[in-house]
C-alpha positions, -999 to 999 in steps of 0.1 A, spaced: 638 -250 -203 666 -226 -212 702 -237 -210 713 -208 -187 684 -214 -162 693 -250 -161 731 -242 -153 720 -219 -126 695 -246 -111 722 -273 -111 748 -252 -95 724 -241 -69 714 -276 -61 751 -287 -60 755 -260 -34 725 -267 -15 736 -303 -10 773 -292 0 788 -307 -32 808 -273 -36 837 -291 -49 818 -305 -78 811 -290 -111 786 -290 -138 786 -291 -177 763 -299 -206 770 -327 -230 755 -336 -265 744 -371 -257 710 -380 -273 703 -412 -253 712 -401 -219 693 -376 -197 721 -369 -172 753 -382 -159 772 -384 -126 811 -385 -131 824 -395 -96 861 -394 -106 858 -360 -122 833 -348 -93 811 -334 -124 773 -336 -131 763 -335 -168 730 -327 -184 722 -334 -222 716 -301 -241 690 -320 -261 672 -331 -231 671 -296 -212 660 -279 -243 630 -301 -248 617 -308 -215 600 -288 -186 618 -274 -153 601 -301 -133 616 -329 -153 651 -312 -153 650 -305 -115 642 -343 -109 670 -353 -133 695 -331 -116 684 -344 -82 687 -380 -96 724 -372 -104 730 -354 -70 718 -386 -53 744 -406 -73 771 -383 -61 759 -386 -24 754 -423 -25 791 -430 -40 802 -447 -71 793 -482 -59 756 -475 -51 744 -477 -89 708 -477 -88 704 -499 -57 691 -494 -23 715 -469 -11 709 -446 -41 671 -450 -37 673 -441 -1 693 -411 -9 668 -401 -36 640 -402 -11 660 -381 13 667 -354 -11 634 -354 -29 642 -371 -63 619 -399 -78 638 -432 -69 634 -444 -104 661 -452 -130 646 -435 -161 621 -409 -169 596 -424 -194 580 -392 -201 613 -373 -210 615 -361 -244 648 -368 -264 655 -365 -300 645 -394 -324 672 -411 -342 674 -407 -381 673 -445 -386 637 -459 -380 618 -491 -379 583 -502 -371 575 -537 -357 552 -553 -384 533 -570 -356 526 -545 -330 533 -513 -348 558 -501 -320 582 -476 -335 620 -477 -329 647 -453 -339 686 -453 -337 710 -425 -339 739 -446 -353 737 -467 -386 724 -503 -378 752 -528 -380 755 -549 -412 746 -586 -407 730 -578 -373 692 -587 -369 672 -565 -349 636 -574 -334 610 -558 -314 614 -561 -276 577 -573 -273 573 -596 -302 606 -612 -304 623 -625 -336 596 -648 -347 571 -621 -355 588 -587 -350 619 -585 -372 628 -549 -378 642 -532 -408 658 -499 -402 658 -474 -428 668 -436 -429 
């Protein structure tokens, strides 16, 4: 989706749900699709996410963040937020598994199940990383650039 289209879309949805005192901006996050910043009254979307995904996915993410704005800062991803998602037409799920985000330049493959992992930041020295499914006994990861 193009960034100007996403911006128009978000501003129109903020207006539709009477969040006229809220603003919208893009950020450069690579691991977070969108953010709702309650204290600043601002919705943010990752430019990497918007550029790599279709309009339907971006609309759902904007609605997800608007549900956070309407439910309040204490709601988190709990029942109040889920009810608000249903009310405004968003999927009441925490993450979009089908969303495309950039892969990190540090990569590792689990030796057992072959699951691929990536990191955007250099792995810490003297820290051991293991596959979520296989665990440290058989799934030790070695990140390389």
